[in-house]
C-alpha positions as CSV (number, residue, x, y, z in Angstrom):
1,M,-104.5,-53.3,94.4
2,A,-107.0,-53.8,97.4
3,K,-105.8,-52.7,100.9
4,L,-105.9,-54.6,104.2
5,Y,-105.5,-52.4,107.1
6,I,-104.2,-53.9,110.4
7,V,-105.8,-51.7,113.0
8,A,-104.9,-51.4,116.6
9,T,-107.9,-51.1,119.0
10,P,-108.2,-50.1,122.5
11,I,-107.0,-52.8,125.2
12,G,-109.5,-51.4,127.6
13,N,-110.6,-47.8,127.5
14,L,-112.6,-47.2,124.3
15,K,-111.1,-43.7,124.1
16,D,-107.6,-45.1,123.6
17,I,-107.9,-45.2,119.8
18,S,-106.4,-43.0,117.1
19,L,-108.3,-40.6,114.8
20,R,-106.8,-42.5,111.9
21,A,-107.9,-45.8,113.1
22,L,-111.5,-44.4,113.5
23,H,-111.3,-43.1,109.8
24,V,-110.1,-46.3,108.5
25,L,-112.8,-48.4,110.3
26,G,-115.4,-46.1,108.9
27,G,-114.2,-46.3,105.5
28,V,-113.3,-49.9,104.6
29,D,-115.9,-52.1,102.9
30,L,-115.6,-54.9,105.8
31,I,-114.0,-55.2,109.2
32,L,-112.6,-58.6,110.2
33,C,-113.0,-59.3,113.9
34,E,-111.7,-61.8,116.5
35,D,-115.2,-61.6,118.0
36,T,-117.8,-59.3,116.2
37,R,-119.7,-58.7,119.5
38,V,-116.7,-57.1,121.0
39,T,-115.9,-55.1,118.1
40,K,-119.5,-53.9,118.0
41,K,-119.2,-52.3,121.2
42,L,-116.3,-50.1,120.0
43,L,-118.2,-49.4,116.5
44,D,-121.3,-48.4,118.3
45,Y,-119.5,-46.1,120.6
46,Y,-118.2,-44.2,117.7
47,N,-121.3,-44.7,115.5
48,I,-119.6,-46.6,112.8
49,K,-121.8,-48.7,110.5
50,T,-119.2,-50.7,108.6
51,P,-120.2,-54.4,108.4
52,T,-118.3,-57.0,110.2
53,E,-117.3,-60.4,109.8
54,S,-115.6,-63.0,112.2
55,Y,-112.0,-64.1,111.7
56,H,-110.2,-66.0,114.5
57,Q,-108.0,-68.9,115.3
58,H,-110.7,-71.5,114.6
59,S,-111.6,-70.1,111.3
60,R,-111.8,-72.5,108.5
61,L,-109.9,-72.4,105.3
62,K,-113.2,-71.6,103.6
63,K,-113.2,-68.3,105.5
64,V,-109.7,-67.3,104.4
65,D,-110.8,-68.1,100.6
66,C,-113.8,-65.8,101.1
67,I,-111.4,-63.0,102.3
68,K,-109.0,-63.7,99.4
69,N,-112.1,-63.5,97.0
70,L,-113.1,-60.0,98.5
71,L,-109.5,-58.6,98.1
72,K,-109.4,-59.9,94.5
73,Q,-112.6,-57.9,93.9
74,G,-110.7,-54.7,95.1
75,K,-112.6,-54.6,98.3
76,N,-110.6,-52.8,101.2
77,L,-110.8,-54.6,104.5
78,A,-109.6,-53.9,108.1
79,L,-108.5,-56.6,110.5
80,V,-108.9,-56.1,114.3
81,S,-108.5,-58.3,117.4
82,D,-110.5,-58.0,120.6
83,S,-108.0,-55.7,121.8
84,G,-104.6,-54.2,121.2
85,T,-102.7,-54.8,117.9
86,P,-103.6,-57.6,115.6
87,G,-100.9,-60.2,114.9
88,I,-99.3,-60.3,118.2
89,S,-100.4,-63.6,119.9
90,D,-103.4,-63.9,117.7
91,P,-104.0,-65.4,114.1
92,G,-103.7,-62.1,112.4
93,N,-100.0,-62.9,111.1
94,K,-101.4,-66.1,109.5
95,L,-104.0,-64.2,107.4
96,I,-101.5,-61.6,106.4
97,E,-99.1,-64.4,105.1
98,Q,-102.1,-65.9,103.1
99,V,-103.0,-62.7,101.5
100,K,-99.8,-60.5,101.2
101,D,-99.6,-61.1,97.5
102,L,-103.3,-59.9,97.1
103,A,-103.4,-56.7,99.1
104,E,-101.3,-53.9,100.2
105,I,-100.7,-54.5,103.9
106,I,-101.2,-51.2,106.0
107,P,-100.5,-51.1,109.7
108,I,-102.5,-48.6,111.7
109,P,-100.6,-48.2,115.0
110,G,-102.0,-48.0,118.4
111,P,-102.4,-49.6,121.7
112,A,-100.6,-52.8,122.6
113,A,-100.5,-54.5,126.2
114,I,-96.8,-55.2,125.8
115,T,-95.5,-51.6,125.4
116,T,-98.3,-50.3,127.8
117,T,-96.8,-52.5,130.6
118,A,-93.2,-52.2,129.6
119,S,-93.5,-48.3,129.7
120,I,-94.4,-48.4,133.5
121,S,-92.3,-51.3,134.7
122,G,-89.5,-49.4,136.0
123,F,-87.2,-52.1,134.5
124,P,-84.4,-51.4,132.0
125,M,-86.4,-52.0,128.8
126,D,-84.0,-50.9,126.1
127,K,-83.9,-54.8,125.5
128,F,-86.5,-57.2,126.3
129,T,-87.9,-60.5,125.4
130,F,-91.7,-61.1,124.6
131,L,-92.8,-64.8,124.8
132,G,-96.6,-64.6,124.7
133,F,-98.7,-67.1,126.5
134,P,-97.0,-69.9,128.4
135,P,-97.8,-73.3,127.1
136,H,-101.0,-74.7,128.9
137,K,-99.6,-78.3,129.6
138,K,-96.9,-79.6,127.7
139,G,-93.6,-77.9,127.7
140,R,-94.2,-75.5,130.7
141,Q,-91.2,-76.3,132.7
142,K,-89.0,-75.9,129.8
143,F,-90.7,-72.5,129.0
144,F,-90.2,-71.2,132.5
145,K,-86.6,-72.4,132.6
146,E,-86.1,-70.2,129.4
147,V,-87.6,-67.3,131.2
148,A,-85.3,-67.7,134.3
149,E,-82.3,-67.8,131.9
150,Q,-83.1,-64.6,130.0
151,K,-80.5,-61.7,130.3
152,Y,-83.0,-59.0,129.9
153,P,-86.7,-58.5,131.1
154,V,-89.4,-60.9,129.8
155,I,-92.9,-60.0,129.1
156,L,-95.7,-62.6,129.1
157,Y,-99.4,-62.7,128.7
158,E,-101.7,-64.8,131.0
159,S,-105.3,-65.6,131.3
160,P,-107.2,-65.4,134.6
161,Y,-107.5,-69.1,134.8
162,R,-103.8,-69.7,134.9
163,I,-102.4,-66.6,136.5
164,M,-101.9,-68.1,140.0
165,K,-100.4,-71.4,138.5
166,T,-97.9,-69.3,136.3
167,L,-96.8,-67.1,139.2
168,K,-96.2,-70.2,141.4
169,E,-94.3,-72.0,138.7
170,L,-92.1,-68.8,138.2
171,N,-91.4,-68.6,141.8
172,N,-90.1,-72.2,141.8
173,F,-87.2,-70.9,139.6
174,A,-86.6,-67.8,141.6
175,N,-88.4,-65.1,143.6
176,F,-88.2,-62.6,140.6
177,D,-89.1,-58.9,140.7
178,I,-92.2,-58.6,138.7
179,V,-94.8,-56.2,137.4
180,V,-98.2,-57.6,136.8
181,G,-100.7,-55.5,135.0
182,R,-104.5,-56.6,135.2
183,E,-107.3,-55.2,133.0
184,L,-105.2,-52.5,131.6
185,T,-106.8,-49.1,130.8
186,K,-110.1,-50.4,132.1
187,M,-112.1,-49.2,135.1
188,F,-110.6,-51.6,137.4
189,E,-107.0,-51.6,136.1
190,T,-104.5,-52.8,138.8
191,I,-100.8,-52.8,138.6
192,H,-98.8,-54.7,141.2
193,R,-95.1,-54.5,141.9
194,G,-92.5,-56.5,143.8
195,K,-91.2,-59.9,144.5
196,I,-93.3,-62.8,143.3
197,S,-93.8,-64.0,146.8
198,E,-94.9,-60.4,147.9
199,I,-97.7,-60.0,145.4
200,I,-99.0,-63.5,144.6
201,D,-101.7,-63.2,147.2
202,K,-102.8,-59.8,146.1
203,I,-103.6,-61.0,142.6
204,K,-107.3,-61.4,141.8
205,S,-107.9,-64.1,139.3
206,K,-110.0,-62.1,136.9
207,G,-109.2,-60.2,133.8
208,E,-106.4,-60.4,131.4
209,F,-102.8,-60.1,132.6
210,V,-99.4,-58.9,131.4
211,I,-96.3,-60.0,133.5
212,V,-93.0,-58.2,133.3
213,I,-90.2,-60.3,134.9
214,N,-86.7,-58.9,135.7
215,P,-84.5,-62.1,135.8
216,K,-81.6,-60.0,137.4
217,L,-82.0,-61.0,141.0
């Protein structure tokens, strides 16, 4: 049976990758990428020549059928996202659902923005809730109300375009203690801690963000 490797890649620093991941990426027949240009930087850094093909949230059914045919032919594939672990807040889980009967699904563990930020939060993280990206428009108030009502710390992802809006809306519910990680493991990584009101003006709206909220005031 063909193999589909789910490979975690660096969330920033290109050296944050396992030897096993490099071995797999160099040995499969094809790498499925969220963005081939982003993955190319990683492959070039490690001199990996494996061909790549795009697979992302806008991929058509025809692309999935092509992937299925490759697996039926016995080709071994790797799936990567632009950063971190595929299948978490990206379409990787949809592909796995489609092909799980055609291939052996093998996880290659590694970096994830969730656990990276949780590890340095200083909050009690033996239990936490991950809610991904807040809705862009419809359902935002309901979403943040759910965050405010959690018993345990909550981890969110946010884009540079909506980070300020999200922090302000959270602050409308309560002035929570939060940790905000920006551009994690990259050269300009920044981590802010404190009440929302204390750090909101310190946030620079560039880069990708992870927010850890402690709902216990």
